[in-house]
C-alpha positions as a printed Julia matrix, in Angstrom:
397×3 Matrix{Float64}:
 -31.71   34.03    9.17
 -30.77   31.88    6.12
 -29.42   28.42    6.78
 -26.21   27.11    5.28
 -26.5    25.59    1.83
 -26.99   21.86    1.42
 -27.27   19.56   -1.58
 -30.92   20.49   -2.13
 -30.45   24.26   -1.98
 -27.34   23.96   -4.16
 -29.38   22.05   -6.74
 -32.19   24.6    -6.72
 -29.74   27.45   -7.22
 -27.93   25.65  -10.05
 -31.29   25.22  -11.77
 -32.13   28.9   -11.26
 -28.79   30.09  -12.6
 -28.97   27.66  -15.53
 -32.35   29.08  -16.47
 -31.12   32.68  -16.16
 -28.02   31.92  -18.22
 -30.03   30.16  -20.93
 -32.39   33.14  -21.08
 -29.41   35.51  -21.23
 -27.97   33.64  -24.21
 -31.33   33.49  -25.98
 -31.83   37.26  -25.67
 -28.34   38.4   -26.67
 -27.86   40.42  -29.84
 -27.84   38.14  -32.85
 -28.76   35.16  -30.7
 -30.94   33.48  -33.31
 -28.06   33.13  -35.76
 -25.52   32.22  -33.07
 -27.76   29.53  -31.6
 -28.77   28.09  -34.98
 -26.17   25.25  -34.96
 -28.01   23.79  -31.94
 -31.48   24.59  -33.2
 -31.76   27.31  -30.55
 -31.46   26.87  -26.82
 -34.0    24.92  -24.77
 -34.41   26.93  -21.55
 -36.54   24.31  -19.69
 -34.04   21.59  -20.64
 -31.17   23.66  -19.21
 -33.13   24.22  -16.02
 -34.03   20.52  -15.79
 -30.37   19.6   -16.23
 -29.58   21.88  -13.3
 -32.22   20.16  -11.19
 -30.91   16.7   -12.06
 -27.16   17.25  -12.21
 -26.37   15.96   -8.7
 -28.88   13.12   -8.4
 -26.14   10.52   -8.65
 -23.94   11.89   -5.89
 -23.71    9.32   -3.07
 -23.63   10.02    0.68
 -20.58   12.06    1.76
 -20.03   13.47   -1.71
 -16.73   12.84   -3.42
 -15.44   10.7    -0.55
 -18.35    8.31   -1.03
 -17.88    8.43   -4.79
 -14.22    7.43   -4.49
 -14.97    4.5    -2.2
 -17.81    3.19   -4.34
 -15.59    3.48   -7.41
 -12.88    1.42   -5.73
 -15.36   -1.26   -4.64
 -17.05   -1.43   -8.04
 -13.71   -1.79   -9.84
 -12.71   -4.52   -7.41
 -15.8    -6.55   -8.29
 -15.55   -6.42  -12.08
 -17.36   -3.2   -12.96
 -16.02   -0.15  -14.77
 -16.33    1.82  -11.55
 -18.72    4.33  -10.03
 -19.05    7.93  -11.22
 -21.58   10.47   -9.94
 -22.48   11.77  -13.4
 -22.87    8.27  -14.81
 -25.01    7.41  -11.8
 -27.22   10.42  -12.5
 -27.71    9.19  -16.07
 -28.5     5.68  -14.81
 -31.05    7.05  -12.37
 -33.01    9.16  -14.84
 -32.94    6.58  -17.65
 -33.48    3.41  -15.65
 -33.77    3.38  -11.85
 -36.27    6.16  -11.15
 -39.89    6.05  -12.24
 -42.05    8.76  -13.76
 -45.78    8.94  -14.45
 -45.79    5.46  -15.97
 -44.4     3.47  -13.07
 -44.09    0.3   -15.15
 -41.57    1.97  -17.49
 -37.96    2.33  -16.3
 -36.65    5.87  -16.1
 -38.28    9.29  -16.13
 -39.02    9.31  -19.88
 -37.11   12.55  -20.38
 -36.65   14.05  -23.82
 -33.32   13.43  -25.54
 -32.38   17.11  -25.31
 -32.86   17.1   -21.54
 -30.87   13.88  -21.2
 -28.08   15.35  -23.31
 -28.14   18.38  -21.03
 -27.24   16.07  -18.14
 -24.19   14.71  -19.96
 -21.39   16.8   -18.55
 -18.69   14.4   -19.79
 -19.81   13.09  -23.21
 -18.06    9.74  -23.12
 -18.08    6.28  -21.59
 -15.12    5.16  -19.54
 -12.27    3.98  -21.78
 -11.37    0.32  -21.39
  -8.54   -0.12  -18.9
  -9.03    3.3   -17.3
  -9.08    3.09  -13.5
  -9.26    5.49  -10.57
 -11.74    8.23   -9.71
  -9.96   11.18  -11.34
 -11.13   10.44  -14.89
 -14.74   11.51  -15.45
 -17.33    9.96  -17.74
 -21.1     9.94  -18.03
 -22.54    6.48  -18.65
 -21.94    2.87  -17.67
 -21.98    0.13  -20.35
 -25.46   -0.84  -19.15
 -26.77    2.56  -20.29
 -24.85    2.77  -23.58
 -28.01    2.57  -25.67
 -29.69    5.45  -23.83
 -26.45    7.44  -23.97
 -26.13    6.98  -27.74
 -29.76    7.96  -28.25
 -29.34   11.13  -26.16
 -26.15   12.07  -28.01
 -27.49   11.49  -31.52
 -26.59   14.45  -33.73
 -24.2    15.99  -31.16
 -20.63   16.99  -31.91
 -18.26   14.17  -30.99
 -16.73   14.73  -27.55
 -18.43   18.12  -27.02
 -21.1    18.99  -24.49
 -24.49   20.03  -25.69
 -25.4    23.69  -25.32
 -27.69   22.93  -22.37
 -25.02   20.77  -20.69
 -22.48   23.59  -21.02
 -24.99   26.0   -19.47
 -25.63   23.59  -16.6
 -21.89   23.07  -16.07
 -21.14   26.79  -15.82
 -24.15   27.3   -13.54
 -22.79   24.57  -11.27
 -19.34   26.18  -11.16
 -20.76   29.61  -10.37
 -23.07   28.28   -7.67
 -20.29   26.3    -6.05
 -17.84   29.2    -6.2
 -20.19   31.81   -4.75
 -22.41   29.96   -2.31
 -19.74   27.76   -0.73
 -17.72   30.91   -0.17
 -20.8    32.59    1.31
 -21.3    29.71    3.76
 -17.71   29.47    4.9
 -17.33   33.22    5.22
 -20.41   33.33    7.45
 -18.94   30.46    9.49
 -15.7    32.38    9.93
 -13.62   29.83    8.03
 -12.45   31.99    5.1
 -10.45   35.01    6.35
 -11.39   37.6     3.73
  -9.95   40.45    5.84
  -6.53   38.77    6.0
  -6.67   37.93    2.31
  -7.27   41.56    1.44
  -4.77   42.95    3.95
  -2.37   45.42    2.28
   0.69   43.47    3.51
  -0.3    40.71    1.05
   1.1    37.81    3.04
  -2.14   35.81    3.29
  -2.95   36.54   -0.36
   0.49   35.28   -1.38
   0.06   32.05    0.58
  -3.4    31.38   -0.83
  -2.5    32.2    -4.44
   0.56   29.92   -4.25
  -1.5    27.03   -2.88
  -4.34   27.56   -5.35
  -2.13   27.77   -8.42
  -0.23   24.71   -7.21
  -3.52   22.81   -7.28
  -4.75   24.2   -10.59
  -1.6    24.29  -12.72
  -1.14   20.48  -13.08
  -4.69   20.15  -14.41
  -4.28   22.68  -17.22
  -1.08   23.17  -19.2
  -2.29   26.6   -20.33
  -2.99   27.83  -16.78
  -1.58   31.31  -16.2
  -0.83   31.94  -12.48
  -0.36   35.67  -12.96
  -3.71   36.03  -14.74
  -5.37   33.91  -12.06
  -4.02   36.12   -9.28
  -4.99   39.27  -11.16
  -8.56   38.0   -11.64
  -8.9    36.97   -8.01
  -7.61   40.31   -6.76
 -10.17   42.05   -8.96
 -13.0    39.99   -7.43
 -11.61   40.74   -3.98
 -11.56   44.45   -4.64
 -14.96   44.72   -6.34
 -17.07   42.19   -4.4
 -15.42   40.51   -1.42
 -14.15   43.71    0.15
 -17.69   44.62    1.22
 -17.87   41.52    3.43
 -14.34   41.31    4.76
 -15.39   42.33    8.27
 -18.42   40.07    8.43
 -19.68   39.71   12.02
 -23.11   38.2    11.48
 -25.33   41.25   11.82
 -28.36   41.79    9.61
 -26.46   44.5     7.78
 -23.45   42.22    7.27
 -25.66   39.49    5.87
 -27.41   41.9     3.52
 -24.06   43.19    2.24
 -22.78   39.63    1.73
 -25.89   38.56   -0.16
 -25.81   41.66   -2.31
 -22.16   41.02   -3.18
 -22.99   37.38   -3.96
 -25.85   38.4    -6.23
 -23.66   40.89   -8.06
 -20.94   38.28   -8.56
 -23.47   35.85  -10.0
 -24.86   38.52  -12.34
 -21.33   39.32  -13.46
 -20.47   35.66  -14.08
 -23.68   35.14  -16.08
 -23.48   38.36  -18.04
 -19.92   37.71  -19.2
 -20.84   34.47  -21.01
 -21.32   34.33  -24.77
 -22.37   31.63  -27.22
 -19.39   29.73  -28.61
 -19.17   27.03  -31.25
 -20.02   23.34  -31.43
 -16.74   22.38  -29.74
 -17.11   24.99  -26.97
 -20.81   25.88  -26.69
 -20.43   28.37  -23.84
 -17.58   30.85  -24.07
 -16.37   32.41  -20.8
 -13.84   35.29  -20.82
 -10.52   34.3   -19.25
 -10.8    36.83  -16.42
 -14.2    35.45  -15.4
 -13.04   31.85  -15.76
  -9.95   32.44  -13.61
 -11.99   34.31  -11.0
 -14.39   31.38  -10.59
 -11.56   28.85  -10.48
  -9.81   30.8    -7.73
 -13.01   31.29   -5.74
 -13.58   27.53   -5.85
 -10.15   27.03   -4.33
 -10.99   29.04   -1.2
 -13.06   26.27    0.46
 -10.4    23.69   -0.45
  -7.57   25.68    1.04
  -9.3    26.86    4.2
 -11.79   24.07    4.94
 -11.61   20.83    2.95
  -7.88   20.25    3.45
  -8.13   21.17    7.12
  -7.6    18.24    9.57
 -10.94   19.01   11.24
 -12.75   17.93    8.07
 -10.14   15.46    6.85
 -10.56   13.32    9.98
 -14.32   13.18    9.41
 -13.77   12.2     5.79
 -11.58    9.3     6.87
 -14.43    8.07    9.02
 -16.89    8.53    6.15
 -14.58    6.57    3.87
 -14.53    3.61    6.24
 -18.28    3.75    6.77
 -19.15    3.64    3.05
 -16.64    0.85    2.41
 -17.9    -1.28    5.26
 -21.53   -0.67    4.3
 -20.81   -1.78    0.73
 -18.96   -4.91    1.88
 -21.66   -5.88    4.37
 -24.51   -5.51    1.87
 -22.62   -7.31   -0.91
 -21.98  -10.24    1.42
 -25.56  -10.34    2.66
 -27.39  -10.1    -0.68
 -26.32  -13.51   -2.14
 -26.36  -15.13    1.29
 -29.97  -14.13    1.87
 -30.95  -15.68   -1.46
 -28.95  -18.82   -0.73
 -30.75  -19.11    2.63
 -34.1   -18.47    0.88
 -34.58  -15.34    2.95
 -34.48  -12.52    0.39
 -37.39  -10.83    2.21
 -34.91   -9.86    4.96
 -32.96   -7.64    2.53
 -33.86   -3.91    2.52
 -36.82   -3.53    0.16
 -35.21   -1.03   -2.19
 -32.09   -3.17   -2.59
 -34.2    -6.23   -3.31
 -36.14   -4.26   -5.94
 -32.89   -3.18   -7.59
 -31.63   -6.77   -7.65
 -34.87   -8.06   -9.18
 -34.93   -5.31  -11.83
 -31.29   -5.98  -12.79
 -32.18   -9.51  -13.9
 -33.92   -8.1   -16.98
 -32.48   -4.6   -17.32
 -31.37   -3.43  -20.74
 -27.6    -3.88  -20.98
 -27.21   -6.47  -18.21
 -25.2    -8.66  -20.59
 -22.27   -6.32  -19.87
 -21.95   -7.62  -16.3
 -19.05  -10.05  -16.05
 -20.85  -12.27  -13.54
 -23.45  -12.31  -10.77
 -21.05  -10.7    -8.32
 -20.59   -7.72  -10.63
 -24.34   -7.38  -11.02
 -24.79   -7.55   -7.25
 -22.06   -4.95   -6.77
 -23.83   -2.54   -9.12
 -27.09   -3.02   -7.23
 -25.38   -2.38   -3.89
 -23.73    0.75   -5.28
 -27.12    1.89   -6.65
 -28.7     1.34   -3.23
 -26.03    3.19   -1.25
 -26.01    6.08   -3.72
 -29.74    6.56   -3.08
 -29.28    6.93    0.69
 -28.98   10.17    2.57
 -25.99   10.52    4.85
 -28.19    9.97    7.9
 -29.64    6.8     6.34
 -26.17    5.49    5.47
 -25.0     6.04    9.04
 -28.12    4.32   10.39
 -27.81    1.34    8.03
 -24.13    0.93    8.84
 -24.95    0.89   12.55
 -27.64   -1.74   12.03
 -25.35   -4.06   10.09
 -22.51   -3.6    12.57
 -24.71   -4.33   15.59
 -24.57   -0.88   17.15
 -27.35    0.24   19.44
 -29.67    3.18   18.9
 -31.63    2.0    15.88
 -35.3     1.03   15.93
 -37.21   -1.62   14.03
 -39.94    0.98   13.56
 -37.83    3.58   11.72
 -40.06    4.66    8.84
 -37.32    5.0     6.21
 -36.58    1.26    6.46
 -39.98    0.52    4.94
 -38.59    1.17    1.47
């Protein structure tokens, strides 16, 4: 029996879909001429972008991202953003075959494929709603990766990765929550239409403010089409082997449909998605939000996660300079101490306002590298809770 998706399986499926989509575009009629403005499409780079696209996501996903952004802004940084953190990881914090060299030594085309939002954060911009893809400390690497690209436009491989991410999120999150009994497909598709009306109203209320051209009627029409052609086969899911097979077949057919509909665009819009397909994916992505994420059962957990990440950041930021002042830096977690030492000579460190800002970036880097279980464990250690062991293996690094 398949398990529910997690960050790792999501990443693997994004990479698979990115590869399939890149191959689809490369084999389309007239593809050579259509892809010429980009010098063709690099299928391995698109796949690699899919593999790397979520590396910078911190524990507890967007909740953790929001808290780290608030703390980083408070201490003189331009914030924290998952995509910018991914770029920082692959260009500076992680190590490849040559361990002495910062970063993974990826080709510029692969790095550009990871740039979902081709911009740095504008000066004075605050809050976690605006997205960008590099901190000032990585400006040089960002400019090198973007050399020759259309101003403000994603690369072809980044656009492929972005659509693969949307499709994976839309289909596989729905698959998980339907199996868990949290998305009532049968009620949504009931002929009386009451549940469909409630969902469509809530979804369009969320989507309309983000896009002035959003068409609620077209969105509803597209979602009803997906319901009729794909979701209807799983509306009475009860968990049997036959039910699971039907659900997975419907999921596979949806993915094939969402890949096959895509065409090569232009330099400003590298991947062109028909409006019906685009609306269908947007509406599918709203199902988990409406039925799960906004539910108090999850919202209460997220409040706890928010406090945990904030307290963990504050505790580590207080301890890091104190340990150095007390001449006890060896007591700091090894990975955090390594990050602090590396930041003394990192390219771009002149952009830090002061030592506190540099320490805040290191603490954010450290927390973003933790799993959720490790974050919970570290928080308990620093808050004096019982249950931890001095022999836990993960604390060795």
